[in-house]
Backbone and ligand atoms as CSV (ligand in chain L), in Angstrom:
chain,resi,resn,atom,element,x,y,z
A,1,MET,N,N,48.821,31.887,99.040
A,1,MET,CA,C,49.685,30.956,99.795
A,1,MET,C,C,49.282,30.924,101.276
A,2,LYS,N,N,49.088,32.107,101.821
A,2,LYS,CA,C,48.681,32.180,103.234
A,2,LYS,C,C,47.381,31.422,103.460
A,3,LYS,N,N,46.491,31.561,102.467
A,3,LYS,CA,C,45.185,30.907,102.574
A,3,LYS,C,C,45.337,29.395,102.636
A,4,ILE,N,N,46.245,28.880,101.792
A,4,ILE,CA,C,46.450,27.427,101.755
A,4,ILE,C,C,46.951,26.946,103.117
A,5,ILE,N,N,47.925,27.660,103.668
A,5,ILE,CA,C,48.465,27.284,104.973
A,5,ILE,C,C,47.365,27.312,106.031
A,6,LEU,N,N,46.552,28.320,105.950
A,6,LEU,CA,C,45.451,28.434,106.907
A,6,LEU,C,C,44.511,27.234,106.807
A,7,TRP,N,N,44.184,26.862,105.566
A,7,TRP,CA,C,43.255,25.742,105.398
A,7,TRP,C,C,43.870,24.423,105.835
A,8,VAL,N,N,45.158,24.257,105.592
A,8,VAL,CA,C,45.825,23.033,106.047
A,8,VAL,C,C,45.785,22.979,107.577
A,9,ALA,N,N,46.039,24.111,108.193
A,9,ALA,CA,C,46.005,24.172,109.659
A,9,ALA,C,C,44.610,23.835,110.175
A,10,VAL,N,N,43.625,24.374,109.527
A,10,VAL,CA,C,42.241,24.105,109.950
A,10,VAL,C,C,41.925,22.616,109.792
A,11,ALA,N,N,42.371,22.050,108.671
A,11,ALA,CA,C,42.110,20.624,108.433
A,11,ALA,C,C,42.792,19.773,109.498
A,12,CYS,N,N,44.039,20.141,109.848
A,12,CYS,CA,C,44.766,19.385,110.876
A,12,CYS,C,C,44.041,19.436,112.213
A,13,LEU,N,N,43.503,20.579,112.529
A,13,LEU,CA,C,42.761,20.697,113.782
A,13,LEU,C,C,41.449,19.925,113.701
A,14,ALA,N,N,40.796,20.037,112.549
A,14,ALA,CA,C,39.477,19.406,112.409
A,14,ALA,C,C,39.559,17.895,112.576
A,15,ILE,N,N,40.612,17.276,112.008
A,15,ILE,CA,C,40.676,15.809,112.107
A,15,ILE,C,C,40.917,15.347,113.546
A,16,GLN,N,N,41.406,16.267,114.389
A,16,GLN,CA,C,41.596,15.893,115.800
A,16,GLN,C,C,40.252,15.612,116.481
A,17,LEU,N,N,39.187,16.137,115.875
A,17,LEU,CA,C,37.876,16.003,116.508
A,17,LEU,C,C,37.202,14.667,116.198
A,18,ILE,N,N,37.766,13.925,115.226
A,18,ILE,CA,C,37.173,12.634,114.901
A,18,ILE,C,C,37.455,11.674,116.056
A,19,PRO,N,N,36.407,11.157,116.673
A,19,PRO,CA,C,36.639,10.351,117.876
A,19,PRO,C,C,37.262,8.992,117.570
A,20,ILE,N,N,38.101,8.518,118.501
A,20,ILE,CA,C,38.711,7.195,118.396
A,20,ILE,C,C,38.414,6.455,119.687
A,21,ASP,N,N,37.998,5.225,119.551
A,21,ASP,CA,C,37.663,4.457,120.735
A,21,ASP,C,C,38.936,3.881,121.346
A,22,ARG,N,N,39.383,4.460,122.473
A,22,ARG,CA,C,40.603,3.956,123.117
A,22,ARG,C,C,40.269,3.201,124.401
A,23,GLU,N,N,38.999,2.900,124.560
A,23,GLU,CA,C,38.619,2.236,125.795
A,23,GLU,C,C,38.982,0.755,125.725
A,24,ASN,N,N,39.628,0.278,126.771
A,24,ASN,CA,C,39.950,-1.144,126.846
A,24,ASN,C,C,38.782,-1.903,127.434
A,25,LYS,N,N,38.459,-3.045,126.831
A,25,LYS,CA,C,37.443,-3.900,127.424
A,25,LYS,C,C,37.997,-4.452,128.737
A,26,PRO,N,N,37.140,-4.689,129.726
A,26,PRO,CA,C,37.656,-5.251,130.982
A,26,PRO,C,C,38.278,-6.627,130.745
A,27,VAL,N,N,39.320,-6.941,131.530
A,27,VAL,CA,C,40.014,-8.222,131.365
A,27,VAL,C,C,39.441,-9.232,132.345
A,28,ASP,N,N,39.022,-10.371,131.809
A,28,ASP,CA,C,38.545,-11.454,132.654
A,28,ASP,C,C,39.740,-12.359,132.963
A,29,LYS,N,N,40.110,-12.408,134.244
A,29,LYS,CA,C,41.295,-13.180,134.634
A,29,LYS,C,C,41.196,-14.642,134.215
A,30,ASN,N,N,39.967,-15.142,134.144
A,30,ASN,CA,C,39.784,-16.539,133.752
A,30,ASN,C,C,40.172,-16.794,132.298
A,31,ASN,N,N,40.218,-15.731,131.502
A,31,ASN,CA,C,40.554,-15.897,130.084
A,31,ASN,C,C,41.918,-15.334,129.722
A,32,ASN,N,N,42.539,-14.624,130.670
A,32,ASN,CA,C,43.807,-13.961,130.367
A,32,ASN,C,C,44.973,-14.951,130.374
A,33,PHE,N,N,45.695,-14.955,129.268
A,33,PHE,CA,C,46.828,-15.872,129.056
A,33,PHE,C,C,47.725,-16.026,130.281
A,34,THR,N,N,48.246,-14.893,130.792
A,34,THR,CA,C,49.240,-14.982,131.865
A,34,THR,C,C,48.627,-15.468,133.189
A,35,ASP,N,N,47.319,-15.285,133.348
A,35,ASP,CA,C,46.664,-15.815,134.554
A,35,ASP,C,C,46.393,-17.303,134.409
A,36,ILE,N,N,45.981,-17.704,133.201
A,36,ILE,CA,C,45.681,-19.118,132.965
A,36,ILE,C,C,46.923,-19.984,133.215
A,37,TYR,N,N,48.070,-19.545,132.682
A,37,TYR,CA,C,49.287,-20.365,132.781
A,37,TYR,C,C,50.144,-20.001,133.981
A,38,LYS,N,N,49.642,-19.070,134.812
A,38,LYS,CA,C,50.424,-18.595,135.959
A,38,LYS,C,C,51.855,-18.275,135.514
A,39,THR,N,N,51.932,-17.479,134.473
A,39,THR,CA,C,53.200,-17.114,133.855
A,39,THR,C,C,54.140,-16.459,134.864
A,40,PRO,N,N,55.404,-16.909,134.934
A,40,PRO,CA,C,56.363,-16.286,135.854
A,40,PRO,C,C,56.530,-14.794,135.551
A,41,GLN,N,N,56.852,-14.030,136.592
A,41,GLN,CA,C,56.894,-12.568,136.490
A,41,GLN,C,C,57.807,-12.053,135.377
A,42,ASP,N,N,58.979,-12.678,135.196
A,42,ASP,CA,C,59.902,-12.145,134.178
A,42,ASP,C,C,59.317,-12.284,132.772
A,43,VAL,N,N,58.679,-13.432,132.505
A,43,VAL,CA,C,58.072,-13.640,131.188
A,43,VAL,C,C,56.868,-12.717,131.023
A,44,ARG,N,N,56.111,-12.580,132.105
A,44,ARG,CA,C,54.944,-11.699,132.101
A,44,ARG,C,C,55.345,-10.267,131.703
A,45,SER,N,N,56.436,-9.781,132.284
A,45,SER,CA,C,56.885,-8.418,131.966
A,45,SER,C,C,57.277,-8.311,130.495
A,46,LEU,N,N,57.953,-9.336,129.995
A,46,LEU,CA,C,58.354,-9.306,128.585
A,46,LEU,C,C,57.120,-9.225,127.691
A,47,LEU,N,N,56.131,-10.048,127.983
A,47,LEU,CA,C,54.915,-10.047,127.171
A,47,LEU,C,C,54.198,-8.703,127.271
A,48,LYS,N,N,54.114,-8.181,128.505
A,48,LYS,CA,C,53.461,-6.881,128.713
A,48,LYS,C,C,54.170,-5.789,127.929
A,49,ASN,N,N,55.496,-5.780,128.008
A,49,ASN,CA,C,56.258,-4.718,127.349
A,49,ASN,C,C,56.296,-4.854,125.834
A,50,ALA,N,N,56.272,-6.093,125.360
A,50,ALA,CA,C,56.520,-6.298,123.926
A,50,ALA,C,C,55.277,-6.643,123.113
A,51,CYS,N,N,54.257,-7.207,123.741
A,51,CYS,CA,C,53.132,-7.722,122.954
A,51,CYS,C,C,51.766,-7.178,123.382
A,52,TYR,N,N,51.609,-6.901,124.663
A,52,TYR,CA,C,50.263,-6.638,125.179
A,52,TYR,C,C,49.621,-5.350,124.664
A,53,ASP,N,N,50.422,-4.380,124.214
A,53,ASP,CA,C,49.795,-3.150,123.712
A,53,ASP,C,C,48.930,-3.410,122.478
A,54,CYS,N,N,49.311,-4.402,121.687
A,54,CYS,CA,C,48.542,-4.696,120.463
A,54,CYS,C,C,47.757,-5.998,120.549
A,55,HIS,N,N,48.127,-6.859,121.490
A,55,HIS,CA,C,47.507,-8.181,121.523
A,55,HIS,C,C,46.796,-8.448,122.843
A,56,SER,N,N,46.184,-7.430,123.422
A,56,SER,CA,C,45.424,-7.659,124.646
A,56,SER,C,C,44.428,-6.523,124.821
A,57,ASN,N,N,43.637,-6.621,125.867
A,57,ASN,CA,C,42.742,-5.510,126.209
A,57,ASN,C,C,43.367,-4.651,127.300
A,58,GLU,N,N,44.691,-4.696,127.417
A,58,GLU,CA,C,45.390,-3.870,128.408
A,58,GLU,C,C,46.293,-2.859,127.708
A,59,THR,N,N,45.855,-2.373,126.569
A,59,THR,CA,C,46.659,-1.447,125.781
A,59,THR,C,C,46.936,-0.152,126.548
A,60,VAL,N,N,48.211,0.231,126.555
A,60,VAL,CA,C,48.578,1.537,127.105
A,60,VAL,C,C,48.864,2.428,125.899
A,61,TYR,N,N,48.074,3.483,125.755
A,61,TYR,CA,C,48.231,4.345,124.585
A,61,TYR,C,C,49.318,5.391,124.824
A,62,PRO,N,N,50.296,5.448,123.900
A,62,PRO,CA,C,51.342,6.470,124.042
A,62,PRO,C,C,50.776,7.856,123.702
A,63,ASN,N,N,51.482,8.910,124.099
A,63,ASN,CA,C,50.998,10.269,123.839
A,63,ASN,C,C,50.738,10.523,122.368
A,64,TYR,N,N,51.648,9.998,121.530
A,64,TYR,CA,C,51.461,10.271,120.104
A,64,TYR,C,C,50.210,9.608,119.551
A,65,ALA,N,N,49.624,8.699,120.311
A,65,ALA,CA,C,48.399,8.043,119.862
A,65,ALA,C,C,47.192,8.963,119.977
A,66,TYR,N,N,47.429,10.188,120.436
A,66,TYR,CA,C,46.313,11.117,120.583
A,66,TYR,C,C,46.294,12.154,119.467
A,67,ILE,N,N,47.277,12.065,118.551
A,67,ILE,CA,C,47.343,13.052,117.485
A,67,ILE,C,C,46.990,12.402,116.147
A,68,ALA,N,N,45.870,12.845,115.558
A,68,ALA,CA,C,45.498,12.340,114.229
A,68,ALA,C,C,46.467,12.955,113.215
A,69,PRO,N,N,46.838,12.257,112.157
A,69,PRO,CA,C,46.377,10.916,111.756
A,69,PRO,C,C,47.223,9.770,112.332
A,70,ILE,N,N,48.233,10.076,113.170
A,70,ILE,CA,C,49.032,8.985,113.749
A,70,ILE,C,C,48.132,8.067,114.569
A,71,SER,N,N,47.199,8.689,115.281
A,71,SER,CA,C,46.294,7.930,116.140
A,71,SER,C,C,45.516,6.877,115.344
A,72,TRP,N,N,45.200,7.202,114.092
A,72,TRP,CA,C,44.455,6.234,113.273
A,72,TRP,C,C,45.321,5.028,112.966
A,73,ALA,N,N,46.594,5.275,112.654
A,73,ALA,CA,C,47.507,4.178,112.334
A,73,ALA,C,C,47.703,3.289,113.563
A,74,VAL,N,N,47.850,3.938,114.733
A,74,VAL,CA,C,48.049,3.188,115.978
A,74,VAL,C,C,46.840,2.288,116.239
A,75,LYS,N,N,45.656,2.878,116.131
A,75,LYS,CA,C,44.432,2.123,116.419
A,75,LYS,C,C,44.254,0.973,115.421
A,76,ASP,N,N,44.666,1.209,114.193
A,76,ASP,CA,C,44.612,0.184,113.156
A,76,ASP,C,C,45.454,-1.030,113.535
A,77,HIS,N,N,46.682,-0.757,113.999
A,77,HIS,CA,C,47.573,-1.839,114.421
A,77,HIS,C,C,46.964,-2.611,115.583
A,78,ILE,N,N,46.378,-1.873,116.496
A,78,ILE,CA,C,45.812,-2.527,117.678
A,78,ILE,C,C,44.613,-3.389,117.281
A,79,ASN,N,N,43.739,-2.828,116.455
A,79,ASN,CA,C,42.584,-3.617,116.014
A,79,ASN,C,C,43.018,-4.877,115.286
A,80,GLU,N,N,43.988,-4.713,114.401
A,80,GLU,CA,C,44.444,-5.848,113.609
A,80,GLU,C,C,45.163,-6.856,114.495
A,81,GLY,N,N,46.017,-6.337,115.372
A,81,GLY,CA,C,46.745,-7.212,116.288
A,81,GLY,C,C,45.802,-8.044,117.133
A,82,ARG,N,N,44.773,-7.401,117.694
A,82,ARG,CA,C,43.813,-8.121,118.541
A,82,ARG,C,C,43.033,-9.155,117.748
A,83,GLU,N,N,42.792,-8.837,116.475
A,83,GLU,CA,C,42.042,-9.771,115.647
A,83,GLU,C,C,42.825,-11.073,115.473
A,84,TYR,N,N,44.126,-10.944,115.259
A,84,TYR,CA,C,44.961,-12.126,115.081
A,84,TYR,C,C,45.154,-12.871,116.386
A,85,LEU,N,N,45.352,-12.120,117.435
A,85,LEU,CA,C,45.714,-12.746,118.709
A,85,LEU,C,C,45.432,-11.773,119.851
A,86,ASN,N,N,44.538,-12.187,120.750
A,86,ASN,CA,C,44.247,-11.338,121.901
A,86,ASN,C,C,44.490,-12.161,123.169
A,87,PHE,N,N,45.605,-11.882,123.839
A,87,PHE,CA,C,45.963,-12.667,125.027
A,87,PHE,C,C,44.916,-12.533,126.134
A,88,SER,N,N,44.168,-11.437,126.133
A,88,SER,CA,C,43.126,-11.253,127.152
A,88,SER,C,C,41.947,-12.202,126.928
A,89,GLU,N,N,41.844,-12.727,125.705
A,89,GLU,CA,C,40.711,-13.609,125.398
A,89,GLU,C,C,41.164,-15.033,125.090
A,90,TRP,N,N,42.354,-15.342,125.551
A,90,TRP,CA,C,42.977,-16.645,125.282
A,90,TRP,C,C,42.057,-17.803,125.660
A,91,GLY,N,N,41.416,-17.672,126.806
A,91,GLY,CA,C,40.562,-18.753,127.327
A,91,GLY,C,C,39.383,-19.073,126.427
A,92,THR,N,N,39.048,-18.164,125.529
A,92,THR,CA,C,37.891,-18.401,124.648
A,92,THR,C,C,38.314,-19.116,123.357
A,93,TYR,N,N,39.628,-19.284,123.158
A,93,TYR,CA,C,40.098,-19.935,121.930
A,93,TYR,C,C,40.025,-21.450,122.055
A,94,ASN,N,N,39.769,-22.115,120.930
A,94,ASN,CA,C,39.801,-23.583,120.964
A,94,ASN,C,C,41.244,-24.067,120.800
A,95,LYS,N,N,41.415,-25.378,120.916
A,95,LYS,CA,C,42.764,-25.947,120.941
A,95,LYS,C,C,43.564,-25.610,119.681
A,96,ASP,N,N,42.913,-25.709,118.519
A,96,ASP,CA,C,43.605,-25.431,117.246
A,96,ASP,C,C,44.109,-23.998,117.183
A,97,ILE,N,N,43.250,-23.082,117.571
A,97,ILE,CA,C,43.628,-21.662,117.511
A,97,ILE,C,C,44.804,-21.413,118.458
A,98,LYS,N,N,44.735,-22.010,119.649
A,98,LYS,CA,C,45.825,-21.830,120.614
A,98,LYS,C,C,47.140,-22.361,120.059
A,99,GLN,N,N,47.091,-23.587,119.542
A,99,GLN,CA,C,48.315,-24.201,118.989
A,99,GLN,C,C,48.914,-23.330,117.902
A,100,ASN,N,N,48.037,-22.861,117.023
A,100,ASN,CA,C,48.480,-22.034,115.908
A,100,ASN,C,C,49.085,-20.721,116.406
A,101,ALA,N,N,48.431,-20.114,117.382
A,101,ALA,CA,C,48.904,-18.828,117.908
A,101,ALA,C,C,50.267,-18.996,118.571
A,102,ILE,N,N,50.444,-20.104,119.282
A,102,ILE,CA,C,51.722,-20.342,119.946
A,102,ILE,C,C,52.821,-20.555,118.910
A,103,GLN,N,N,52.508,-21.391,117.910
A,103,GLN,CA,C,53.478,-21.668,116.848
A,103,GLN,C,C,53.876,-20.373,116.128
A,104,LYS,N,N,52.856,-19.569,115.791
A,104,LYS,CA,C,53.098,-18.313,115.072
A,104,LYS,C,C,53.866,-17.314,115.946
A,105,SER,N,N,53.595,-17.348,117.234
A,105,SER,CA,C,54.311,-16.439,118.132
A,105,SER,C,C,55.795,-16.788,118.151
A,106,ILE,N,N,56.068,-18.084,118.254
A,106,ILE,CA,C,57.464,-18.517,118.255
A,106,ILE,C,C,58.150,-18.070,116.961
A,107,GLU,N,N,57.468,-18.325,115.845
A,107,GLU,CA,C,58.060,-17.974,114.540
A,107,GLU,C,C,58.292,-16.478,114.391
A,108,THR,N,N,57.293,-15.689,114.780
A,108,THR,CA,C,57.401,-14.241,114.541
A,108,THR,C,C,58.397,-13.584,115.504
A,109,ILE,N,N,58.541,-14.147,116.697
A,109,ILE,CA,C,59.547,-13.609,117.623
A,109,ILE,C,C,60.939,-13.936,117.083
A,110,ARG,N,N,61.079,-15.164,116.588
A,110,ARG,CA,C,62.351,-15.626,116.051
A,110,ARG,C,C,62.767,-14.799,114.832
A,111,SER,N,N,61.822,-14.563,113.947
A,111,SER,CA,C,62.130,-13.847,112.694
A,111,SER,C,C,62.109,-12.330,112.877
A,112,LYS,N,N,61.855,-11.891,114.111
A,112,LYS,CA,C,61.812,-10.460,114.437
A,112,LYS,C,C,60.709,-9.712,113.703
A,113,GLN,N,N,59.668,-10.441,113.285
A,113,GLN,CA,C,58.489,-9.768,112.730
A,113,GLN,C,C,57.690,-9.141,113.871
A,114,MET,N,N,57.795,-9.767,115.044
A,114,MET,CA,C,57.116,-9.270,116.235
A,114,MET,C,C,58.147,-9.050,117.331
A,115,PRO,N,N,57.963,-8.035,118.198
A,115,PRO,CA,C,56.997,-6.946,118.068
A,115,PRO,C,C,57.223,-6.146,116.783
A,116,LEU,N,N,56.181,-5.555,116.244
A,116,LEU,CA,C,56.294,-4.797,114.999
A,116,LEU,C,C,57.474,-3.823,115.083
A,117,PRO,N,N,58.366,-3.871,114.095
A,117,PRO,CA,C,59.546,-3.000,114.129
A,117,PRO,C,C,59.199,-1.511,114.284
A,118,SER,N,N,58.116,-1.067,113.690
A,118,SER,CA,C,57.756,0.358,113.803
A,118,SER,C,C,57.428,0.719,115.254
A,119,TYR,N,N,56.968,-0.254,116.001
A,119,TYR,CA,C,56.597,-0.035,117.399
A,119,TYR,C,C,57.841,0.056,118.283
A,120,ILE,N,N,58.816,-0.771,117.943
A,120,ILE,CA,C,60.052,-0.813,118.724
A,120,ILE,C,C,60.735,0.553,118.774
A,121,ASN,N,N,60.672,1.282,117.663
A,121,ASN,CA,C,61.296,2.608,117.621
A,121,ASN,C,C,60.834,3.515,118.753
A,122,TYR,N,N,59.567,3.375,119.120
A,122,TYR,CA,C,59.010,4.256,120.144
A,122,TYR,C,C,58.864,3.570,121.499
A,123,HIS,N,N,59.208,2.291,121.555
A,123,HIS,CA,C,59.073,1.537,122.809
A,123,HIS,C,C,60.345,0.739,123.058
A,124,PRO,N,N,61.361,1.403,123.609
A,124,PRO,CA,C,62.654,0.724,123.798
A,124,PRO,C,C,62.538,-0.590,124.566
A,125,LYS,N,N,61.576,-0.679,125.492
A,125,LYS,CA,C,61.447,-1.925,126.257
A,125,LYS,C,C,61.011,-3.094,125.379
A,126,ALA,N,N,60.425,-2.771,124.233
A,126,ALA,CA,C,59.978,-3.835,123.330
A,126,ALA,C,C,61.090,-4.277,122.392
A,127,ASN,N,N,62.200,-3.567,122.470
A,127,ASN,CA,C,63.348,-3.931,121.642
A,127,ASN,C,C,64.078,-5.089,122.315
A,128,LEU,N,N,63.530,-6.260,122.155
A,128,LEU,CA,C,64.004,-7.419,122.903
A,128,LEU,C,C,65.419,-7.826,122.494
A,129,THR,N,N,66.199,-8.185,123.498
A,129,THR,CA,C,67.534,-8.709,123.222
A,129,THR,C,C,67.392,-10.156,122.752
A,130,THR,N,N,68.466,-10.689,122.243
A,130,THR,CA,C,68.433,-12.074,121.769
A,130,THR,C,C,68.035,-13.016,122.905
A,131,SER,N,N,68.567,-12.754,124.100
A,131,SER,CA,C,68.246,-13.678,125.196
A,131,SER,C,C,66.796,-13.502,125.652
A,132,GLN,N,N,66.275,-12.279,125.565
A,132,GLN,CA,C,64.865,-12.093,125.913
A,132,GLN,C,C,63.956,-12.808,124.901
A,133,ARG,N,N,64.351,-12.747,123.643
A,133,ARG,CA,C,63.582,-13.470,122.623
A,133,ARG,C,C,63.603,-14.971,122.904
A,134,LYS,N,N,64.759,-15.448,123.327
A,134,LYS,CA,C,64.917,-16.867,123.630
A,134,LYS,C,C,64.005,-17.261,124.807
A,135,ILE,N,N,63.951,-16.389,125.816
A,135,ILE,CA,C,63.105,-16.675,126.980
A,135,ILE,C,C,61.647,-16.820,126.534
A,136,LEU,N,N,61.192,-15.895,125.692
A,136,LEU,CA,C,59.803,-15.957,125.220
A,136,LEU,C,C,59.563,-17.207,124.371
A,137,GLU,N,N,60.500,-17.473,123.470
A,137,GLU,CA,C,60.365,-18.670,122.627
A,137,GLU,C,C,60.260,-19.923,123.485
A,138,ASN,N,N,61.171,-20.036,124.450
A,138,ASN,CA,C,61.163,-21.223,125.307
A,138,ASN,C,C,59.875,-21.317,126.112
A,139,TYR,N,N,59.386,-20.163,126.535
A,139,TYR,CA,C,58.140,-20.182,127.304
A,139,TYR,C,C,56.982,-20.689,126.437
A,140,PHE,N,N,56.907,-20.159,125.223
A,140,PHE,CA,C,55.830,-20.618,124.328
A,140,PHE,C,C,55.989,-22.111,124.020
A,141,LEU,N,N,57.238,-22.560,123.855
A,141,LEU,CA,C,57.473,-23.983,123.607
A,141,LEU,C,C,57.003,-24.823,124.786
A,142,SER,N,N,57.235,-24.324,126.014
A,142,SER,CA,C,56.848,-25.089,127.196
A,142,SER,C,C,55.324,-25.201,127.295
A,143,ILE,N,N,54.624,-24.172,126.833
A,143,ILE,CA,C,53.163,-24.222,126.854
A,143,ILE,C,C,52.646,-25.160,125.785
A,144,GLN,N,N,53.331,-25.123,124.646
A,144,GLN,CA,C,52.936,-25.970,123.523
A,144,GLN,C,C,52.953,-27.435,123.941
A,145,ALA,N,N,53.886,-27.760,124.823
A,145,ALA,CA,C,54.036,-29.146,125.235
A,145,ALA,C,C,52.906,-29.587,126.170
A,146,LYS,N,N,52.178,-28.615,126.749
A,146,LYS,CA,C,51.120,-28.961,127.698
A,146,LYS,C,C,49.906,-29.554,127.020
L,1,HEC,C1,C,52.505,-2.459,117.515
L,1,HEC,C2,C,51.581,-3.541,117.604
L,1,HEC,C3,C,52.070,-4.966,117.792
L,1,HEC,C4,C,52.934,-5.455,118.752
L,1,HEC,C5,C,53.637,-4.692,119.833
L,1,HEC,C6,C,52.996,-6.888,118.535
L,1,HEC,N1,N,52.203,-7.242,117.485
L,1,HEC,FE1,FE,51.868,-9.100,116.789
L,1,HEC,N2,N,50.693,-8.373,115.293
L,1,HEC,C7,C,50.395,-7.037,115.093
L,1,HEC,C8,C,49.640,-6.894,113.866
L,1,HEC,C9,C,49.134,-5.579,113.293
L,1,HEC,C10,C,49.473,-8.197,113.339
L,1,HEC,C11,C,48.750,-8.636,112.072
L,1,HEC,C12,C,49.459,-8.284,110.825
L,1,HEC,C13,C,50.838,-8.841,110.707
L,1,HEC,O1,O,51.019,-10.068,110.785
L,1,HEC,O2,O,51.764,-8.025,110.573
L,1,HEC,C14,C,50.141,-9.095,114.253
L,1,HEC,C15,C,50.204,-10.462,114.097
L,1,HEC,C16,C,50.714,-11.340,115.042
L,1,HEC,C17,C,50.595,-12.768,114.971
L,1,HEC,C18,C,49.897,-13.552,113.883
L,1,HEC,C19,C,50.857,-13.803,112.755
L,1,HEC,C20,C,50.257,-14.638,111.672
L,1,HEC,O3,O,50.829,-14.625,110.585
L,1,HEC,O4,O,49.252,-15.311,111.899
L,1,HEC,C21,C,51.230,-13.269,116.067
L,1,HEC,C22,C,51.363,-14.727,116.454
L,1,HEC,C23,C,51.763,-12.153,116.816
L,1,HEC,N3,N,51.431,-10.987,116.163
L,1,HEC,C24,C,52.487,-12.271,117.979
L,1,HEC,C25,C,53.065,-11.204,118.650
L,1,HEC,C26,C,53.928,-11.346,119.801
L,1,HEC,C27,C,54.284,-12.678,120.443
L,1,HEC,C28,C,54.308,-10.098,120.171
L,1,HEC,C29,C,55.258,-9.720,121.257
L,1,HEC,C30,C,56.570,-10.330,121.223
L,1,HEC,C31,C,53.660,-9.155,119.251
L,1,HEC,N4,N,52.946,-9.871,118.332
L,1,HEC,C32,C,53.761,-7.770,119.301
L,1,HEC,C33,C,50.744,-5.996,115.933
L,1,HEC,C34,C,51.622,-6.085,116.996
């Protein structure tokens, strides 16, 4: 029994050594969503607090993101999130992709699919109130009209 515990402990330590790329790519202001639209500060903060950790190159990694295997799950969400929508690379998207991303953002904020519920547990600022959700929805709607 002692041996098993020892080996589990060794395995837990060993997986900590598997490297994870947490480096953020530099943000080009010319392509960054909030710079392109000169987003007002209040909306900018909401996006930063609720979406940018997974949907931008400005990810702030929480402490628990340094402990494997949690770190793998965190990085997975970030990779997947950026694949669907990366606000730091907004300027590189064509019109269709932008329209779709805006529409989907409105829908997912409304249906509370976004921010990911598992993330909200550890990020109280991302636990948007109904009125904060409304502000984001209206902002995306105003951009859609442009
Ligand atoms: C903890 C990470 C995380 C946060 C925070 C987060 N997302 Fe996501 N987002 C994801 C992941 C992962 C996916 C892809 C898988 C899925 O749809 O669940 C995704 C998908 C999306 C999609 C594409 C949906 C589709 O079906 O095409 C949109 C749009 C989106 N997110 C918008 C947002 C907005 C807006 C916010 C902030 C209010 C936000 N997300 C916050 C991780 C996150």
